[in-house]
C-alpha positions as CSV (number, residue, x, y, z in Angstrom):
1,M,84.1,123.5,69.3
2,P,82.7,120.8,71.7
3,R,80.4,122.1,74.5
4,P,82.2,121.8,77.9
5,A,80.6,119.3,80.3
6,P,78.6,120.8,83.2
7,H,80.5,121.4,86.4
8,R,80.4,118.6,89.0
9,A,78.5,121.0,91.3
10,D,75.5,121.4,89.1
11,T,72.2,119.9,90.5
12,K,71.9,117.0,88.1
13,S,75.6,116.0,88.7
14,R,75.0,115.9,92.4
15,V,71.8,113.8,92.0
16,I,73.7,111.3,89.7
17,R,76.5,110.9,92.3
18,Q,74.1,110.4,95.1
19,A,72.2,107.8,93.2
20,A,75.5,106.1,92.2
21,R,76.7,106.2,95.8
22,T,73.6,104.5,97.1
23,L,73.8,101.8,94.4
24,F,77.6,101.2,94.9
25,L,77.1,100.8,98.6
26,A,74.1,98.5,98.2
27,Q,75.3,96.1,95.5
28,G,78.9,96.9,94.7
29,F,80.7,98.7,91.8
30,A,80.8,96.0,89.1
31,P,77.1,95.0,89.3
32,T,75.9,98.6,89.1
33,T,75.1,99.8,85.6
34,L,74.6,103.3,84.2
35,D,71.1,102.3,83.4
36,Q,70.4,101.7,87.1
37,V,72.1,105.0,88.0
38,A,70.0,106.9,85.5
39,T,66.8,105.2,86.7
40,R,67.5,105.9,90.4
41,A,68.6,109.5,89.6
42,G,65.6,110.1,87.4
43,V,67.7,111.3,84.5
44,S,68.5,109.9,81.0
45,K,71.7,108.2,80.2
46,A,72.5,111.1,77.8
47,T,72.4,113.4,80.9
48,I,74.9,111.1,82.6
49,Y,77.2,111.0,79.5
50,A,77.1,114.8,79.3
51,R,78.9,114.8,82.7
52,Y,80.7,111.5,83.0
53,R,82.3,109.4,80.3
54,Q,82.3,106.2,82.4
55,K,81.3,104.7,85.7
56,E,84.8,105.1,87.1
57,E,84.6,108.9,86.8
58,I,81.4,108.8,88.9
59,L,83.1,106.8,91.6
60,G,86.0,109.2,91.6
61,D,83.6,112.1,92.3
62,V,81.8,110.0,94.9
63,L,85.1,109.6,96.7
64,T,85.8,113.4,96.2
65,D,82.4,114.1,97.8
66,L,83.2,112.0,100.8
67,L,86.5,113.9,101.2
68,E,84.7,117.3,100.9
69,E,82.4,116.3,103.7
70,W,85.5,116.1,105.9
71,E,86.4,119.5,107.3
72,A,90.2,119.6,107.5
73,P,91.6,121.0,110.7
74,Q,92.6,124.7,110.6
75,V,96.1,124.7,112.0
76,Q,98.2,127.8,112.0
77,L,101.7,126.3,112.4
78,P,103.7,129.4,111.7
79,E,102.5,130.8,115.0
80,M,103.4,127.7,117.0
81,R,106.2,128.1,119.5
82,S,106.1,124.9,121.4
83,L,106.0,121.1,121.0
84,D,102.7,121.2,123.0
85,E,101.2,123.2,120.1
86,L,102.6,120.8,117.6
87,R,101.2,117.9,119.5
88,S,97.8,119.6,119.7
89,A,97.8,120.2,115.9
90,L,98.7,116.5,115.2
91,L,96.0,115.3,117.6
92,T,93.4,117.5,115.9
93,L,94.4,116.0,112.5
94,A,94.3,112.5,113.9
95,S,90.9,112.9,115.6
96,Q,89.2,114.5,112.6
97,S,90.8,112.0,110.2
98,A,89.8,109.0,112.2
99,R,86.3,110.3,112.7
100,H,85.8,110.8,109.0
101,L,87.4,107.6,107.8
102,M,85.4,105.5,110.2
103,Q,82.0,106.8,109.2
104,P,79.7,103.9,108.2
105,D,79.4,105.1,104.5
106,V,83.2,105.5,104.2
107,L,83.8,102.0,105.6
108,R,81.2,100.4,103.4
109,L,82.7,102.2,100.3
110,V,86.2,101.0,101.2
111,R,85.0,97.5,101.7
112,M,83.4,97.6,98.3
113,L,86.6,98.9,96.7
114,I,88.6,96.1,98.3
115,A,86.0,93.5,97.2
116,E,86.1,94.7,93.6
117,M,89.9,95.2,93.3
118,N,90.6,91.7,91.8
119,T,88.6,92.6,88.7
120,Q,88.9,96.4,88.8
121,P,92.5,97.1,90.0
122,E,92.2,100.7,89.2
123,L,89.8,101.1,92.2
124,G,92.6,100.6,94.7
125,E,94.7,103.3,93.0
126,M,91.6,105.5,93.0
127,F,91.2,105.1,96.8
128,V,94.9,105.7,97.5
129,Q,94.7,108.9,95.5
130,A,91.5,110.0,97.2
131,V,92.4,109.3,100.8
132,P,95.9,108.2,102.0
133,Q,97.8,110.4,99.6
134,P,96.1,113.7,100.6
135,L,96.4,112.7,104.2
136,L,100.1,112.0,103.8
137,A,100.6,115.3,101.9
138,Q,98.8,117.3,104.6
139,T,100.8,115.6,107.4
140,S,104.0,116.1,105.5
141,A,103.2,119.8,105.0
142,L,102.3,120.1,108.7
143,L,105.6,118.6,109.9
144,Q,107.7,120.7,107.4
145,R,106.1,123.8,108.8
146,A,106.9,122.6,112.3
147,E,110.5,122.0,111.2
148,A,110.7,125.5,109.8
149,A,109.6,126.8,113.2
150,G,112.5,125.0,114.8
151,L,110.4,122.4,116.7
152,L,111.9,119.3,115.2
153,R,114.4,118.0,112.6
154,L,113.0,115.7,109.9
155,P,114.9,112.8,108.4
156,D,112.5,112.9,105.4
157,P,109.2,114.7,105.3
158,H,107.3,111.9,103.4
159,L,108.7,109.1,105.6
160,A,108.0,111.2,108.7
161,A,104.4,111.6,107.6
162,R,104.1,107.8,107.1
163,S,105.1,107.3,110.8
164,F,102.0,109.3,111.7
165,V,99.5,108.1,109.0
166,G,100.5,104.4,109.2
167,P,99.4,104.0,112.8
168,L,96.3,106.1,112.2
169,M,95.3,103.9,109.3
170,S,95.8,100.8,111.5
171,F,92.9,102.0,113.6
172,V,90.8,102.4,110.5
173,V,91.7,98.8,109.3
174,L,91.7,96.9,112.6
175,N,89.0,98.9,114.5
176,G,86.9,99.7,111.4
177,L,87.2,97.7,108.2
178,L,87.8,94.3,109.9
179,A,85.6,94.9,113.0
180,R,82.1,93.5,113.3
181,Q,81.2,96.6,115.3
182,P,83.5,99.5,114.4
183,Q,85.1,101.3,117.3
184,P,86.7,104.6,116.5
185,P,89.8,105.3,118.6
186,G,89.4,107.5,121.7
187,T,91.3,110.8,122.3
188,G,93.5,109.0,124.8
189,Q,94.5,106.3,122.3
190,L,95.2,108.9,119.6
191,G,97.2,111.0,122.1
192,V,99.5,108.0,122.8
193,M,99.9,107.4,119.1
194,V,100.8,111.1,118.5
195,D,103.3,111.0,121.4
196,L,105.0,107.9,120.1
197,C,105.3,109.5,116.6
198,L,106.7,112.7,118.1
199,H,109.1,110.7,120.3
200,G,110.5,108.9,117.3
201,L,110.9,112.1,115.2
202,L,112.4,114.1,118.1
203,H,115.0,111.4,118.9
204,F,115.8,110.2,115.4
205,G,119.5,109.9,114.8
206,E,120.5,110.5,118.4
207,D,122.4,107.1,118.4
208,G,124.3,108.3,115.4
209,S,122.4,106.3,112.8
């Protein structure tokens, strides 16, 4: 029976990912070789192959590490009894998400993924699975629990989540990825974004559509 690969949390796995992360951010994904990762990490290629079959798997874990550095908000929706509490929960999610996604390392990594997508299209899918999809799922679950508490009526949980995540990601793109000097949105801006989202959800269908 083949020996199972070491867990991603073991010391050498963490050292390999940190070395790869540094190289990916400095020179891009495609130019980085496993030889370079091994040299920077101070391990052999055999040590890398015992943990990762290919470079893409390392990148996947680098993205996972970035997500694990993000402390998701602790929201107890079943106890919510007002729209003010729902607004506060969404604002907390928006603030923590924007702060994490606009960290310098995250922005550099996303720019690298975009630059490499023409030759490595799987990188775009990898980023979507690592960042927007979990955020959409978390927002959808948040809104569904609010609906269960009788605070709003959803036309479609996933589409409702997009009405929140879409504007949030526009801050990441316009104020972060495309900005010479990234400017994370302030609490006031995010508050207006949350209010617009809630207004649309609360009044959806009132005209009979």
